[in-house]
SEDO-113419 format. One line per 10 residues: number of its first residue (from 1); for each residue x, y, z of N, C-alpha, C, O. Coordinates in steps of 0.001 Angstrom, whole numbers, plus 500000, padded with zeros to 6 digits. Example, Ala and Ser with C-alpha at 12.3 -4.5 7.8 and 13.67 -1.06 7.14 Angstrom:
% residues 2
1> 513190/494310/507800/512300/495500/507800/513200/496700/507800/514236/496681/508465  512850/497750/507080/513670/498940/507140/512900/500030/507870/513409/501138/508039 .
% end
This chain:
% residues 320
1> 068553/599634/944113/068319/600714/945051/068589/602020/944196/069482/602061/943350  067815/603000/944458/067993/604301/943875/069093/605108/944585/069026/605238/945807  070057/605634/943917/071103/606307/944464/070930/607749/944151/070564/608129/943039  071204/608575/945171/071075/609966/945176/069734/610469/944729/069646/611543/944133  068725/609753/944988/067453/610152/944517/066285/609377/945365/066249/608147/945409  065450/610111/945952/064216/609494/946701/063000/609429/945858/062097/608613/946042  063019/610351/944900/061879/610475/944000/061485/608992/943330/062296/608261/942761  060143/608725/943510/059708/607454/942995/059280/606683/944235/058586/605678/944089  059645/607084/945432/059298/606358/946603/058135/607161/947143/058358/608346/947392  056924/606674/947358/055746/607361/947919/055871/607554/949344/056560/606799/950030 .
11> 055168/608635/949865/055207/608744/951297/054660/607668/952265/055054/607433/953408  053627/607038/951542/053041/605948/952290/053985/604710/952410/053805/603934/953349  054920/604500/951562/055880/603482/951554/056841/603590/952632/057451/602587/953003  057020/604671/953141/058083/604922/954129/057439/604938/955540/056598/605773/955873  057921/603909/956374/057449/603731/957842/058572/603558/958626/059531/602877/958265  058491/604224/959834/059540/603983/960776/059315/602803/961786/058283/602134/961753  060230/602598/962601/060088/601451/963494/058901/601382/964403/058514/600344/964941  058395/602470/964525/056982/602550/965320/055692/602467/964432/054559/602657/964875  055959/602192/963259/054891/601862/962239/054167/603202/961823/053009/603161/961409  054803/604290/961929/054292/605615/961570/054667/605859/960217/055848/605783/959877 .
21> 053692/606168/959362/054029/606447/957919/054577/607991/957867/054242/608888/958641  055423/608081/956862/055779/609520/956571/054592/610503/956300/054591/611653/956739  053539/609950/955513/052549/610681/955167/051807/611289/956249/051248/612380/956142  051806/610459/957461/051217/611024/958662/052187/611939/959370/051776/612989/959865  053489/611577/959442/054505/612395/960234/054650/613721/959704/054806/614670/960473  054608/613885/958344/054830/615205/957681/053859/616207/958026/054161/617397/957940  052561/615783/958462/051539/616732/958863/051942/617481/960172/051404/618544/960483  052890/616896/960912/053265/617516/962264/054454/618497/961912/054971/619109/962847  054910/618681/960663/056124/619399/960426/055747/620845/960017/055727/621164/958828  055474/621643/960921/055098/623060/960755/056441/623979/960619/057388/623790/961383 .
31> 056469/624870/959722/057621/625696/959612/057890/626624/960835/056966/627182/961426  059204/626763/961190/059683/627666/962356/059905/628931/961678/060984/629177/961138  058927/629745/961684/059060/631129/961111/060010/631967/961747/060665/632768/961080  060172/631839/963201/061102/632667/963824/062619/632302/963531/063533/633122/963624  062768/631046/963185/064138/630682/962787/064424/631263/961316/065513/631761/961031  063519/631176/960542/063684/631818/959181/064029/633251/959293/064944/633727/958621  063251/634033/960212/063552/635363/960414/064932/635605/960825/065628/636429/960231  065385/634876/961882/066761/634975/962446/067871/634637/961373/068897/635306/961250  067586/633627/960676/068588/633254/959646/068721/634328/958547/069819/634598/958060  067682/634878/958203/067755/635968/957229/068485/637190/957920/069358/637813/957316 .
41> 068153/637464/959024/068655/638666/959731/070189/638454/959930/070956/639414/959857  070621/637204/960179/072069/636947/960278/072804/637363/958956/073847/638017/958967  072126/636895/957725/072827/637200/956544/072909/638791/956398/073948/639250/955924  071902/639645/956766/072084/641017/956648/073009/641628/957577/073680/642606/957245  073084/641043/958852/074033/641701/959766/075491/641376/959308/076367/642214/959524  075777/640252/958714/077103/639906/958028/077415/640771/957028/078522/641309/956999  076478/641001/956099/076615/641894/954996/076937/643322/955368/077731/644002/954718  076285/643757/956451/076560/645124/956947/077929/645251/957568/078644/646241/957411  078266/644148/958313/079661/644141/958913/080731/644028/957906/081793/644637/958031  080476/643280/956939/081456/643080/955861/081607/644581/955151/082724/645046/954919 .
51> 080587/645175/954883/080680/646483/954228/081295/647463/954950/082170/648165/954444  080870/647608/956269/081333/648615/957197/082937/648388/957366/083779/649286/957361  083168/647046/957511/084664/646666/957667/085519/647086/956621/086621/647584/956851  084979/646876/955263/085695/647179/954068/085884/648662/954054/087003/649085/953762  084945/649484/954328/084873/650950/954202/086047/651520/955261/086810/652427/954930  086088/650940/956435/086848/651449/957482/088443/651015/957054/089396/651784/957181  088525/649822/956597/089937/649355/956318/090415/650117/955009/091602/650435/954939  089690/650375/954140/090016/651231/952838/090552/652577/953454/091615/653032/953031  089879/653198/954397/090211/654473/954839/091565/654477/955696/092404/655370/955575  091689/653461/956518/092797/653347/957486/093953/652758/956745/095065/653180/957062 .
61> 093869/651850/955810/095092/651163/955144/094810/651171/953683/094569/650114/953099  094831/652420/953014/094550/652497/951685/095606/651731/950798/095305/651204/949727  096686/651720/951264/097876/650811/950503/097663/649349/950453/098347/648651/949705  096762/648863/951203/096418/647554/951227/095176/647148/950432/094674/646029/950533  094739/648048/949689/093433/647857/948791/093499/646626/947998/092465/646008/947747  094725/646198/947558/094961/644998/946689/094550/643756/947561/094074/642776/946988  094707/643759/948860/094198/642719/949691/092748/642836/950206/091950/641900/950257  092518/644073/950569/091029/644177/951148/090059/643950/949944/089013/643321/950105  090386/644418/948856/089320/644279/947737/088877/642882/947377/087682/642603/947277  089856/641993/947180/089346/640691/946864/088696/639921/948071/087749/639149/947921 .
71> 089243/640177/949192/088620/639494/950410/087258/639965/950601/086325/639172/950719  087093/641365/950640/085807/641767/950974/084779/641566/949889/083595/641437/950201  085183/641531/948592/084328/641144/947506/083896/639810/947582/082710/639580/947344  084744/638788/947905/084405/637455/947872/083368/637174/949171/082446/636361/949106  083647/637912/950258/082832/637740/951396/081466/638395/951097/080451/637859/951542  081397/639420/950435/080055/639956/950093/079416/639231/949080/078186/639209/949116  080087/638543/948046/079394/637671/947138/078860/636442/947970/077712/636032/947798  079654/635911/948806/079292/634725/949599/077980/635002/950374/077009/634253/950265  077986/636085/951147/076844/636454/951998/075679/636645/951046/074569/636202/951342  075899/637283/949927/074689/637421/948954/074123/636211/948509/072906/636084/948380 .
81> 074975/635265/948254/074481/633837/947842/073785/633136/949007/072861/632353/948784  074202/633395/950219/073466/632965/951374/072234/633490/951433/071278/632724/951557  072044/634847/951356/070645/635517/951422/069823/635036/950237/068631/634790/950423  070336/634892/949098/069501/634552/947956/068716/633333/948085/067579/633255/947619  069290/632377/948707/068831/630998/948805/067355/631081/949624/066530/630170/949552  067190/632061/950253/065925/632233/951071/064788/632685/950179/063619/632544/950535  065121/633220/949037/064100/633270/947968/063419/632105/947646/062226/632108/947342  064230/630933/947704/063752/629668/947418/062563/629365/948686/061444/628914/948441  062957/629641/949790/062025/629401/950921/060701/630193/950610/059602/629653/950729  060848/631430/950229/059708/632252/950067/058936/631765/948815/057730/631990/948712 .
91> 059577/631148/947938/058913/630648/946752/057872/629410/947172/056855/629146/946531  058285/628749/948290/057533/627825/948745/056558/628289/950004/056008/627495/950766  056462/629617/950066/055601/630182/950978/055995/629914/952514/055143/629783/953392  057146/629858/952703/057528/629500/954130/058292/630696/954831/058991/630460/955817  058178/631825/954387/058632/633109/955054/057715/633587/956086/058083/634065/957160  056496/633435/955709/055455/633936/956629/054190/633178/956507/053789/632939/955368  053518/632772/957512/052195/632032/957309/051085/632533/956517/050249/631804/955982  051105/633970/956453/050149/634753/955640/050797/634729/954151/051959/635099/953983  050083/634328/953209/050793/634296/951772/051014/635644/951292/052032/635889/950644  050035/636669/951583/050288/638019/951165/051498/638690/951800/052263/639416/951167 .
101> 051618/638408/953052/052805/638981/953828/054068/638315/953386/055132/638934/953388  053970/636962/952974/055086/636205/952549/055777/637025/951260/056978/637287/951194  054725/637393/950201/055041/637998/949105/055639/639390/949254/056543/639833/948546  055073/639992/950192/055638/641502/950433/056918/641437/951155/057803/642201/950770  057166/640617/952178/058444/640535/952820/059419/640009/951950/060545/640506/951974  059128/638960/951087/060154/638369/950367/060558/639501/949072/061715/639669/948686  059622/640061/948631/059924/641082/947644/060919/642145/948092/061938/642421/947457  060525/642752/949300/061400/643848/949803/062729/643327/950125/063752/643775/949607  062710/642296/951056/064054/641924/951795/064922/640960/951126/066108/640853/951439  064306/640169/950106/065032/639036/949426/065157/639308/947987/066277/639281/947477 .
111> 064078/639578/947260/064033/639648/945721/064666/640915/945299/065475/640874/944372  064389/642034/945876/064802/643442/945560/066317/643335/945151/066656/643511/943981  067239/643034/946169/068607/643101/945870/069171/642304/944826/070299/642529/944387  068329/641248/944349/068776/640350/943250/067914/640705/942003/068039/639998/941003  067120/641665/941997/066300/642036/940782/065366/640850/940393/065233/640639/939188  064713/640062/941265/063922/638900/940906/062522/639095/941270/062196/639593/942348  061685/638706/940375/060222/638585/940647/059940/637213/941301/060252/636175/940717  059359/637214/942495/058884/635976/943078/057908/635059/942353/058027/633835/942300  056920/635783/941795/056010/634863/940983/056697/634271/939791/056390/633132/939438  057553/634921/939182/058305/634351/938143/059320/633297/938493/059549/632296/937815 .
121> 059866/633606/939552/060877/632579/940159/060228/631259/940542/060725/630144/940385  059015/631558/941082/058236/630253/941615/057888/629453/940470/057995/628229/940544  057428/630088/939277/057034/629291/938123/058201/628576/937583/058100/627376/937328  059353/629245/937379/060528/628547/936966/061001/627463/937806/061264/626358/937334  061126/627759/939102/061626/626801/940135/060788/625504/940141/061299/624386/940197  059584/625717/940084/058625/624519/940129/058773/623632/938878/058490/622441/939009  059202/624102/937635/059441/623341/936579/060694/622585/936808/060914/621491/936288  061588/623266/937683/062858/622438/938077/062500/621158/938787/063078/620101/938535  061542/621270/939674/061134/620141/940426/060434/619107/939501/060623/617894/939601  059683/619636/938675/058886/618763/937641/059844/617981/936715/059725/616772/936518 .
131> 060714/618683/936212/061577/618215/935156/063240/617972/935480/064108/617952/934607  063450/617809/936804/064907/617579/937086/065529/616413/936491/064999/615304/936559  066727/616644/935861/067453/615665/935092/067049/615466/933663/067526/614556/932986  066146/616341/933196/065645/616139/931705/065922/617460/930994/066188/618491/931612  065851/617384/929729/066185/618602/928947/065164/619734/929177/065418/620875/928790  063983/619421/929822/063001/620406/930181/063128/621157/931397/062336/622040/931726  064258/620753/932146/064656/621445/933538/064826/623004/933117/065187/623385/932004  064547/623708/934057/064668/625188/933926/065741/625773/934779/065894/626995/934756  066537/624991/935564/067709/625355/936311/068758/624421/936009/068862/623376/936651  069625/624756/934980/070538/623907/934276/071894/624132/934373/072551/623749/933405 .
141> 072540/624696/935361/073753/624912/935498/074426/623544/935619/075535/623407/935102  073879/622571/936227/074486/621281/936345/074627/620631/934946/075350/619645/934800  074019/621116/934035/074287/620450/932693/075708/620764/932191/076173/620144/931235  076391/621715/932824/077714/622018/932366/078736/621169/933209/078643/620903/934407  079770/620786/932300/080940/620121/932926/081711/621187/933688/081834/622359/933330  082236/620605/934833/083096/621642/935635/084437/621730/935097/085349/620971/935427  084534/622656/934279/085882/622905/933516/086402/624197/933963/085741/624932/934697  087712/624527/933487/088234/625796/933904/087399/626914/933000/087141/628015/933485  087002/626560/931669/086248/627530/930973/084991/627893/931728/084680/629073/931887  084264/626894/932196/082884/626984/932966/083151/627921/934094/082408/628885/934278 .
151> 084315/627647/934958/084488/628469/936118/084661/629794/935767/084153/630666/936471  085451/630138/934557/085698/631453/934000/084430/632137/933672/084229/633293/934046  083562/631458/932981/082241/632004/932679/081379/632263/933806/080583/633200/933749  081465/631470/934902/080637/631792/936005/081281/632981/936800/080600/633651/937576  082486/633201/936606/083197/634354/937327/083015/635636/936512/083216/636740/937019  082649/635483/935301/082542/636808/934551/080989/637130/934178/080691/638013/933374  080107/636379/934799/078753/636705/934507/078199/636221/933263/077014/636413/932990  078985/635608/932497/078455/635095/931034/077552/633894/931284/076577/633783/930541  077736/633035/932177/076841/631957/932546/075477/632604/932980/074410/632228/932494  075569/633591/933914/074303/634201/934617/073437/634717/933514/072234/634457/933516 .
161> 074058/635530/932448/073268/636095/931502/072698/635077/930671/071561/635273/930242  073330/633973/930361/072823/632890/929649/071564/632293/930160/070608/632010/929439  071622/632095/931597/070581/631488/932418/069395/632594/932367/068246/632236/932106  069688/633835/932605/068557/634803/932756/067797/634881/931285/066578/635038/931223  068540/634771/930238/067792/634751/928925/066947/633579/928666/065903/633681/928022  067415/632348/929202/066509/631160/929059/065163/631366/929897/064047/631122/929440  065420/631860/931214/064258/631896/932003/063200/632866/931724/062106/632828/932287  063551/633774/930813/062500/634695/930459/061796/634475/929125/061230/635383/928516  061864/633256/928724/061268/632933/927470/059765/633032/927627/059289/632565/928662  058967/633574/926744/057619/633769/926860/056783/632478/926993/055747/632412/927653 .
171> 057308/631505/926334/056708/630065/926422/056635/629572/927744/055784/628724/928014  057554/630068/928754/057443/629608/930060/056726/630532/930855/055806/630067/931527  056971/631818/930921/056359/632711/931785/055059/633423/931202/055007/633636/929990  054169/633738/931907/052980/634435/931410/053417/635887/931169/054525/636262/931552  052578/636694/930551/052797/638033/930261/053033/638891/931537/053929/639728/931637  052177/638603/932443/052207/639231/933811/053615/638811/934548/054226/639627/935237  054000/637685/934376/055354/637272/935052/056480/637876/934297/057498/638165/934926  056416/638096/933032/057395/638675/932300/057508/640218/932687/058595/640780/932818  056444/640759/932833/056199/642311/933188/056807/642352/934763/057472/643300/935181  056533/641406/935400/056832/641488/936941/058433/641410/937000/059136/642110/937729 .
181> 058894/640405/936077/060422/640282/936122/061135/641512/935717/062158/641858/936308  060654/642167/934765/061234/643289/934171/061203/644509/935115/062118/645331/935144  060021/644586/935939/059935/645619/937006/060889/645365/938051/061576/646313/938432  061051/644135/938618/061864/643806/939487/063289/643942/939193/064081/644328/940051  063656/643616/937933/064998/643928/937478/065316/645388/937540/066352/645764/938090  064496/646206/937015/064569/647716/937155/064808/648164/938487/065734/648927/938763  063953/647687/939369/064001/648072/940914/065309/647525/941510/065855/648164/942409  065858/646338/941042/067233/646005/941531/068288/646868/941080/069220/647145/941836  068213/647344/939834/069097/648053/939249/069096/649489/940046/070152/650058/940323  068018/649930/940332/067883/651192/941076/068479/651002/942472/069227/651852/942956 .
191> 068161/649944/943077/068655/649628/944484/070185/649744/944511/070750/650473/945327  070822/649035/943633/072314/648955/943620/072855/650334/943269/073778/650798/943938  072277/651077/942157/072582/652331/941784/072676/653341/943049/073625/654104/943224  071629/653240/943846/071499/654222/944954/072704/653971/945864/073277/654937/946369  073132/652672/946105/074167/652204/947021/075500/652799/946301/076279/653419/947025  075764/652674/945136/076796/653293/944431/076906/654747/944476/078002/655284/944634  075835/655405/944344/075724/657024/944389/075999/657361/945857/076690/658355/946083  075530/656639/946869/075873/657015/948201/077225/656830/948487/077786/657582/949284  077871/655836/947881/079359/655641/948089/080187/656622/947498/081258/656963/948000  079625/657191/946212/080445/658198/945625/080330/659543/946354/081302/660298/946376 .
201> 079099/659889/946991/078955/661045/947630/079740/661064/949023/080137/662112/949533  079923/659804/949585/080831/659717/950674/082117/659358/950587/082781/658941/951536  082536/659515/949376/083896/659220/948842/084530/657810/949185/085726/657600/949385  083613/656984/949214/084003/655546/949518/084126/654816/947978/083306/653980/947598  085203/655238/947216/085250/654782/945843/085610/653169/945764/085025/652386/945016  086538/652860/946552/086806/651505/946460/085802/650493/946978/085802/649326/946585  084935/650976/947878/083902/650137/948182/082832/649840/947153/082043/648898/947227  082889/650785/946137/081939/650588/945073/082358/649376/944231/081523/648671/943663  083762/649143/944165/084248/647908/943431/083980/646775/944285/083636/645725/943741  084090/646831/945592/083708/645625/946481/082374/645216/946272/082083/644021/946217 .
211> 081486/646175/946144/079875/645879/945996/079682/645242/944596/079061/644191/944436  080245/645937/943614/080029/645487/942168/080608/644085/941997/079988/643228/941368  081868/643837/942587/082455/642537/942383/081635/641502/943124/081311/640434/942604  081269/641900/944514/080536/640952/945207/079322/640489/944684/079095/639280/944659  078400/641427/944204/077028/641021/943738/077202/640659/942239/076441/639789/941816  078028/641161/941439/078067/640982/939971/079093/639742/939441/079077/639292/938296  079857/639356/940371/080826/638393/939994/080704/637207/940953/080324/636133/940487  081014/637319/942343/081076/636330/943157/079800/635654/943574/079628/634443/943713  078964/636587/943746/077500/635870/944018/077084/634828/942960/076781/633672/943255  077092/635340/941662/076550/634251/940660/077524/632996/940687/077123/631845/940517 .
221> 078859/633348/940921/079746/632188/940999/079454/631222/941973/079360/630039/941647  079290/631611/943198/078986/630684/944200/077520/629877/944066/077300/628703/944365  076629/630823/943551/075223/630242/943347/075365/629034/942158/074850/627918/942211  076138/629534/941170/076304/628377/939994/076998/627163/940510/076523/626051/940278  078077/627309/941184/078783/626100/941557/078146/625229/942587/078391/624028/942699  077313/625905/943334/076561/625180/944436/075608/624245/943645/075539/623052/943942  074879/624776/942644/073928/623971/941932/074534/622760/941236/074025/621642/941316  075643/623027/940551/076364/621882/940151/076738/620826/940976/076665/619666/940571  077167/621136/942192/077514/620251/943177/076291/619478/943750/076411/618354/944236  075140/620124/943668/073929/619432/944048/073441/618431/943116/072969/617372/943532 .
231> 073532/618720/941810/072923/617714/940835/073690/617151/939825/073175/616255/939155  074901/617532/939574/075767/616947/938446/076205/615557/938783/076780/615265/939831  075856/614607/937701/076402/613272/937927/077730/613203/937852/078253/613784/936901  078522/612545/938741/079871/612425/938644/080548/611679/937419/081688/611867/936996  079568/610766/936929/079914/609931/935740/079548/610596/934460/079859/610019/933418  078927/611737/934407/078484/612478/933253/079770/612848/932308/080792/613351/932776  079614/612572/931072/080644/612889/930166/080743/614290/929749/079672/614827/929467  081841/615009/929651/081883/616375/929307/081298/616744/928040/080859/617880/927862  081261/615701/927000/080840/616092/925698/079396/615888/925499/078872/616144/924414  078687/615407/926574/077256/615230/926389/076441/616409/926642/076583/617124/927634 .
241> 075494/616612/925624/074740/617874/925593/073424/617417/926235/072607/616734/925616  073250/617829/927530/072014/617558/928348/070842/618272/928122/069768/618035/928676  071077/619249/927213/069795/620040/926603/069111/619238/925674/068014/619616/925261  069708/617969/925211/069125/617112/924266/068944/615829/924879/067911/615192/924675  069946/615358/925677/069924/613953/926159/069741/614111/927709/070205/615065/928332  068986/613038/928306/068607/612981/929720/069916/612890/930399/070880/612235/930002  069841/613680/931558/070982/613633/932577/070657/612627/933610/071545/611869/934003  069436/612557/934089/068960/611714/935122/069047/612495/936528/069890/613360/936766  068030/612053/937443/067811/612728/938577/069007/612388/939564/069257/611215/939842  069729/613433/940080/070657/613310/941039/070447/614487/942042/070434/615655/941654 .
251> 070290/614149/943288/070239/615113/944296/071020/614685/945569/070864/613561/946046  071840/615576/946096/072695/615128/947261/072393/615551/948528/071690/616553/948659  072856/614883/949602/072764/615219/950923/074043/615407/951443/074852/614481/951504  074339/616801/951912/075587/617114/952321/075714/617137/953931/074744/617347/954659  076902/616918/954358/077008/617074/955830/076932/618377/956269/077560/619283/955722  076006/618583/957482/075634/619926/957804/076581/620358/958905/076660/619867/960032  077294/621368/958391/078351/621995/959409/078050/623421/959404/077139/623871/958709  078887/624257/960264/078617/625600/960225/078909/626244/958859/078204/627108/958339  080028/625723/958343/080395/626215/957080/079405/625810/955879/078980/626645/955080  079117/624592/955839/078225/624149/954731/076768/624681/954871/076024/624791/953897 .
261> 076417/624996/956110/075145/625520/956380/075039/627046/955906/073965/627639/955807  076192/627563/955647/076111/628968/955030/076247/628871/953573/075669/629692/952860  077026/627852/953033/077113/627852/951642/075832/627187/951021/075411/627520/949914  075245/626238/951793/073854/625577/951410/072848/626033/952293/072124/625185/952815  072670/627319/952567/071642/627783/953488/070244/627519/953058/070024/627002/951963  069305/627848/953863/067948/627509/953712/067661/626094/953330/066800/625807/952499  068399/625213/953954/068125/623788/953807/068762/623159/952522/068491/621981/952290  069494/623767/951761/070161/623202/950427/071227/622143/950945/071544/621303/950102  071761/622055/952046/072482/620891/952380/071868/619599/952341/072455/618532/952166  070454/619802/952546/069545/618436/952418/068746/618599/951109/067522/618475/951135 .
271> 069351/618853/950056/068740/619056/948841/067940/617712/948454/066806/617745/947978  068585/616642/948685/068089/615322/948229/066655/615120/948952/065765/614525/948344  066457/615587/950170/065205/615430/950738/064284/616511/950395/063095/616256/950587  064549/617555/949973/063875/618666/949556/063131/618329/948185/061949/618615/947993  063920/617710/947281/063413/617302/946148/062399/616197/946189/061608/616069/945254  062381/615371/947254/061523/614428/947521/060164/614982/948025/059110/614497/947614  060197/616018/948930/058976/616518/949493/059267/618158/949476/059764/618675/950476  058984/618850/948461/059422/620210/948463/058335/621034/949246/058482/622256/949232  057376/620566/949856/056489/621380/950648/056864/621555/952087/056191/622203/952888  057942/620958/952352/058371/621034/953862/059469/622146/954007/060409/622269/953222 .
281> 059255/622902/955048/060214/624061/955241/061572/623484/955570/061709/622387/956112  062634/624326/955194/063930/623847/955489/064274/623821/957013/065322/623308/957405  063388/624374/957841/063593/624414/959130/063167/622996/959938/063407/622735/961116  062470/622169/958962/062150/620804/959614/062764/619771/958860/062487/618591/959079  063634/620142/957926/064265/619007/957077/065277/618135/957959/065522/617001/957546  065848/618546/959069/066494/617770/959967/065592/616705/960463/065978/615536/960449  064417/617030/960900/063467/616114/961432/063095/615058/960372/062916/613881/960682  062991/615502/959160/062707/614539/958057/063857/613555/957918/063675/612340/957844  065110/614169/957884/066295/613274/957674/066374/612145/958895/066635/610963/958671  066154/612596/960003/066079/611629/961201/064969/610585/960962/065170/609386/961154 .
291> 063889/611040/960572/062839/609991/960355/063168/609025/959237/062946/607820/959357  063707/609569/958132/064033/608703/956901/065279/607782/957272/065443/606712/956685  066138/608216/958246/067365/607452/958547/066922/606212/959401/067701/605263/959497  065637/606181/960059/065168/605155/960898/064155/604187/960003/063487/603304/960542  064118/604437/958662/063318/603690/957848/064019/602829/956806/064854/603357/956071  063719/601486/956695/064405/600551/955985/064394/600991/954429/065375/600720/953737  063360/601622/953919/063062/601904/952573/064063/603051/952152/064401/603140/950972  064559/603962/953140/065371/605205/952765/066620/605244/953383/067480/605984/952904  066880/604514/954449/068160/604642/955299/069316/604539/954346/070146/605445/954267  069381/603453/953627/070541/603181/952692/070818/604236/951753/071965/604618/951519 .
301> 069675/604767/951152/069852/605846/950152/070491/607204/950780/071335/607900/950216  069983/607416/951920/070383/608699/952594/072063/608383/952968/072899/609281/952871  072343/607286/953310/073674/607024/953757/074628/607027/952485/075750/607532/952535  074184/606516/951503/075045/606358/950300/075182/607830/949578/076169/608134/948907  074179/608611/949780/074165/609833/949215/074752/610984/949922/074985/612018/949296  075009/610882/951183/075707/611815/952102/077142/611998/951663/077942/611071/951541  077405/613303/951431/078822/613718/951057/079244/614992/951440/078519/615581/952241  080227/615534/951057/080687/617026/951258/080868/617732/949888/081166/617147/948847  080664/618983/950013/080857/619900/948799/082418/619765/948274/082701/619820/947077  083246/619608/949162/084650/619380/948580/084884/618125/947904/085565/618124/946879 .
311> 084354/616964/948404/084505/615743/947740/083777/615784/946399/084349/615293/945426  082649/616290/946270/081935/616351/945021/082688/617283/944101/082789/617002/942907  083197/618329/944583/083965/619225/943587/085225/618594/943026/085594/618800/941870  085921/617761/943947/087087/617124/943449/086776/615932/942454/087625/615539/941654  085570/615406/942545/085180/614292/941680/084758/614833/940251/085066/614274/939198  083978/616050/940358/083495/616579/939223/084564/617257/938375/084422/617246/937152  085693/617886/938962/086652/618620/938454/087567/617586/937548/088147/617895/936507  087566/616450/938099/088393/615344/937395/087572/614400/936616/088105/613384/936171  086320/614643/936410/085440/613829/935756/085836/613629/934272/086626/614461/933826  085410/612655/933443/085933/612355/932053/085144/613578/931208/085306/613691/929993 .
% end
């Protein structure tokens, strides 16, 4: 039995009790674009509320800045990580049924705050699907052993800079994609600079620290740790260099709760299923999970792969 991985099982092999094959069932799974819109809107509403609350609290209780600053920064970074995962949905053309509108909307409302080019991201992310668990993977945070040093690197932006450098290799991206990445990075810097300038003009100096720490420290931290929890083998040895040696395909299925659905937004709680069928919108992954749970070929794999972020973290932090 394949554990923590459905890849290698063809769609036609999976048939439910009504003798309906998954290859037929998946044709009925159309994205719920309205849900995508409201899920993204929720992220922006929370980000605005967190920012507004921080500004008000700083003004009313300036002596409590040492409490307000870390809490508001963590919440800002957490919400940014929530929103960033919808870039993934846009990368699979599931933000809007019109591909041109998908690109425009995603670029303005999702990619801009993170300085990311959607075409470049799409190219890099698809290589992740093609080469998961191999040295050729392009999203390799899970190659790292979950140690105190790695947690520190994730909290200081060192790991993020390392990943960004790897992703912009000319051998992977076309000249157009490299130029697009540079343009979006510049646009992202301007976006955050304007927010900082507005905060200076309105004398909200402590909020500047909240924003910088949120997007610069805690956002990449949450994003990095999430990917490690999704793909890192619990038995992987800390001394193994997976840039040279095969890690193997591992994808997990997490229990879907209110909290986990925010940490693993845009369907990332059902990462195991997404890697099996990347073309299905996250809005329909629950339907796929229900279908696969009723199939002899896949039910046991889903059951053995289902876990929690906390349990995986505990196992990885104590791994050899």
